[in-house]
C-alpha positions in Angstrom: -102.6 8.8 189.4 -103.1 11.1 191.3 -102.3 14.6 190.8 -99.2 14.7 193.0 -97.5 11.9 191.7 -98.2 13.1 188.1 -96.9 16.3 189.3 -93.5 14.8 190.6 -93.3 12.6 187.6 -93.4 16.1 185.0 -90.9 17.6 187.5 -88.6 15.0 187.6 -88.6 14.7 183.2 -88.1 18.4 182.8 -85.7 18.8 185.6 -83.4 15.4 183.7 -84.6 16.7 180.3 -83.2 19.9 180.4 -80.3 18.9 182.5 -79.1 16.3 179.6 -79.6 19.4 176.6 -77.8 22.4 178.8 -75.1 24.3 177.4 -73.6 27.0 179.0 -73.2 30.2 176.6 -69.6 29.9 177.5 -68.8 33.3 178.4 -65.8 34.7 179.2 -64.0 33.5 175.9 -60.7 34.1 175.2 -61.2 34.8 171.6 -64.3 37.3 171.9 -63.4 40.7 172.4 -59.9 40.5 171.4 -58.0 37.0 170.9 -54.3 38.2 172.0 -53.0 38.3 175.5 -50.2 39.3 176.8 -48.2 37.1 179.4 -45.8 37.6 182.0 -43.6 35.3 184.1 -43.0 35.8 187.1 -40.2 33.1 189.0 -42.4 31.5 191.5 -39.1 29.9 193.8 -37.7 33.5 194.4 -38.6 35.7 197.3 -39.1 38.4 195.6 -41.0 37.1 192.5 -38.9 38.6 189.8 -40.1 39.1 186.3 -38.6 37.3 184.2 -40.2 37.8 180.2 -43.6 39.3 179.0 -44.8 36.9 175.8 -48.2 37.7 173.6 -50.3 34.7 172.9 -53.2 34.6 169.9 -56.1 32.2 170.8 -57.9 30.8 168.1 -60.7 28.8 168.6 -61.6 25.0 167.7 -65.1 24.3 168.5 -66.9 23.0 171.9 -66.2 19.7 173.6 -69.0 19.4 175.9 -68.5 22.1 178.4 -65.3 23.2 177.5 -64.4 25.8 174.6 -61.1 24.4 172.6 -58.8 26.7 171.3 -55.0 26.3 169.5 -52.7 29.0 170.8 -49.7 30.7 168.5 -46.9 33.3 170.1 -46.6 36.4 168.1 -43.7 37.0 170.5 -42.0 34.1 170.6 -40.3 32.0 167.6 -42.4 28.5 166.9 -44.1 28.8 170.3 -47.6 27.1 170.0 -49.9 24.8 171.6 -53.4 24.0 172.7 -56.2 25.5 175.3 -59.2 24.5 177.0 -61.9 26.7 178.8 -64.5 26.0 181.2 -66.0 29.4 182.6 -63.2 31.0 183.8 -60.7 28.3 184.0 -58.0 27.9 181.7 -55.4 24.9 181.1 -52.9 25.1 178.1 -49.7 23.0 177.4 -47.6 24.0 174.4 -43.8 23.5 172.9 -41.3 25.9 172.3 -37.5 25.5 169.6 -35.4 26.6 171.9 -33.5 29.2 170.1 -29.5 27.8 171.6 -30.1 25.1 169.3 -30.6 22.7 171.9 -31.4 19.3 170.6 -34.6 19.1 173.3 -37.5 20.0 172.8 -38.9 23.3 175.3 -42.4 22.6 176.7 -44.6 24.7 178.6 -47.8 24.0 181.1 -49.9 27.1 182.5 -53.2 26.8 184.3 -55.1 30.5 184.8 -58.2 32.2 185.4 -59.8 35.1 184.1 -60.2 37.3 187.5 -61.9 40.3 186.5 -65.2 41.5 185.8 -64.4 43.2 182.5 -62.8 39.4 181.5 -59.3 41.1 181.0 -56.9 40.4 183.1 -56.5 36.8 184.5 -53.8 34.9 187.1 -52.3 31.7 187.6 -49.4 29.3 186.7 -46.9 28.7 184.4 -44.1 25.5 184.4 -41.6 25.7 181.5 -39.1 22.8 181.1 -36.4 20.9 177.7 -37.3 17.4 177.7 -33.9 14.8 178.4 -33.3 11.7 178.7 -34.0 11.4 182.4 -36.2 13.9 184.3 -36.2 17.0 182.4 -34.5 20.1 183.1 -36.8 22.8 184.5 -36.9 26.4 183.4 -38.9 27.6 185.7 -41.9 27.2 188.4 -43.9 30.8 187.8 -46.6 32.6 188.5 -48.7 34.1 185.5 -50.3 37.6 184.9 -52.7 37.7 181.7 -53.6 40.8 179.7 -56.3 40.7 176.7 -54.5 43.3 175.0 -57.1 43.5 171.2 -57.2 41.7 168.3 -54.3 39.0 166.9 -52.6 40.9 163.5 -53.7 37.3 161.9 -57.5 35.9 162.0 -56.5 32.1 160.8 -54.4 29.8 163.5 -52.6 27.8 160.3 -51.3 31.3 158.8 -49.9 32.7 162.7 -48.3 29.4 162.9 -46.7 29.9 159.9 -45.7 33.4 160.1 -44.1 33.2 164.1 -42.3 29.9 163.3 -39.4 32.4 162.6 -39.3 35.9 164.2 -36.4 39.2 163.7 -33.6 39.2 165.9 -33.3 41.9 169.1 -30.0 43.7 169.3 -28.7 40.9 171.3 -29.1 38.0 169.6 -32.7 36.9 170.9 -36.0 36.7 168.9 -38.1 39.0 169.7 -41.1 41.4 168.3 -42.4 44.6 169.8 -45.3 44.0 172.8 -48.7 46.2 172.4 -49.1 47.3 175.8 -52.7 48.6 175.0 -55.3 47.2 177.1 -58.6 45.9 175.4 
């Protein structure tokens, strides 16, 4: 075997072996540097993209699956709103369910797709869909744009404890569930 063939075979082996075992360092991370984020919904169907709501979400890592970081998440500002998220690089996909506080017998659902967009990894933007299940096509609340801001650390370190604590939240003066938002950007 000549040197050129040996070099080529060695190079192919090294490249293949490296690719098989390559694991990215998984940055940015939704929980390192603060696992609490505020997300604001802007109505995408409105010409003015009016702001509807801002909610707090805590991310809790559950491990890696291939190149994806997996999380469960719990809202600390809306009762019994929680779900799962997966992240690859800057791209995040989420889904979740919530209890509709007007006692409508259908479960509420959310899907969010967003991307971390700043060098400090503290701001993200993307899309947010929200609907209720019914026996036909579902009842859509809104198609929205979402603005995300990392605001620090969640009060509770454990996802199961957070899920239990935030099942019920106190009501504000209008009778809606609420919890004070922290606006400090981490």
